[in-house]
Structure formats: C-alpha cells, structure tokens
C-alpha angles and dihedrals in degrees: 000000000000128000134204134212128187131205127190121192134167143181128197118242113227116243092245092060118076120222089240090063092056092046091049090052090052091049086058092077094200087073095067094032095056098040097059111106097227101041117107101172147343141201129196115246124215096236146004125247112258094230089057092052090055091064108118087216090083128083111243102302094212089064097033110033120212120231120200129207133189104234129197121206134183115217121191109221098168113028116217094025097097115211090349090066096046131090124198118209134183123205141154118267119191127206130196123185114226132184090257100037132294143316120215137187127188126189115197123166099316094329121110119192120188117187129176124193117200136175106220137169118269128202132093095311096047127117090233107103137160096020096121129206091071096290093140091051093065118102091236129022134188110221132185125200114194129189122186123192125190143127112309094241091055095050100091091056096037092048092056094048093046092052090046090054098044107029098096103023096106092052092046092051092053092045092050093052091047092051092049091052091051092050091049091050092050091048092050092049091050091048092051091051091051093049091050091057100036104039133061132014092278091060092051091047089053092050092047090050091053091048090051091051091050091050092051092050096046119094122206127206092260091055095062111100117239114254120217117255091233133026117208120202120206 
C-alpha cells in the first residue's frame, strides 16, 4: 500500500524583481537542480522514458517538452558517522517548462516526487495562504507544491528527507536572482565608468587634467630647499 504526503512552500518576490526574471531562472534548470539541499551533481540525459511521459501530471508534452537529468544525491542515514553514515543515490529527474514556472518529477527507488514551481499573484485575493511573515501580501509570490508517493512504511523517513530538500528552495531561487541582478548592476556601473575615462575626447581631457594636477603636486629632489648645516639660537 502506498502513501502520499504534500508540502506547500512560498517566498515573496521583491517589488524590484519582475515575475519574468524568476520564471526565466526556473527555466534554467540548473537553478532548481543546484539549490536542493541533498543534490551533489547532475547530468543531462538524451531522452525521457516513455512511461514517464504518459504521466497525466504533465502539460501536453508536444507543446511543452520534458527534459530529463541524471541526478546524484547524498542522504545521511546515520548522523555523526561521516562517510560511513551516508548513502549516495542516482535517479532520473524530469523538468517541464510552463508559462508560470516549471513542473518536475523524480523517480528514486520506489519514491516518486512531483514538484511544481509557479509565480502567482499575491495580495488579499491570492491563493497563497498560511505562509506567515506577510508572504501572501506581496504583489508576486513564488510557490512550490510538492507531492511524494512511496510505500507507507517508508513515508516517515522519505517525508523528512523530502522536506529537507525542498523547504527553502523558493527563497533560495529569489535570493539567487536578486544576487545576479546586483552583480549585473555593479558590472554595468564599472563598465560605464571605464568607458567615460577611456573613450572620447572628454575622457582624454579628464585624464590629462588629472595628470597635470599630479605633476603640479609632485616635488622632485631639486625642488627641496637647502637647509643650513648649523642652526644658531639667540
């Protein structure tokens, strides 16, 4: 007999980030693959198993293709035992781009995890409820809905590991996009400053003016006045 467990998480999107930026980050599948707490590596596979494509969970695959990756995860079975207490597993993880974000499905040793990321409107009329800390009050929110299916006797362990892997992904996605935007802004500012100095006659005039000021302020050895050999006080 199988059992199911659902997890719903969300993170508010700052007003200075557009929803399209978050969706674009999700469509770059490395974003979700690298931000999961248990994932240690991934590799793109040439095709997706036909049985997986038959899952009614997907949007029509002819309109929204499914991309599959071979994912490696490290699971701690016995905390405090180092490598002896860890188990490494490899399994297929499928991604499908959607207008609002992505759908994913992972199949690992009798465990199926389906997770959908969506950028939705926040505010009083939004579907985001019970998140706390004012998440639902934001204009736009990134939400993740996860469903895990496995044998009932495995559920206590699987539930804990699934929540460990997915609990903070929404927040991490938003933070990653925000950090990238800051780095891009810094790079653009630095580039504009360099162009202002290096290009055009005005830039050269500015550089020459700075060089002239440095020359006027510099003092050579011949400019130092001679001091008397002896000073007599009266």
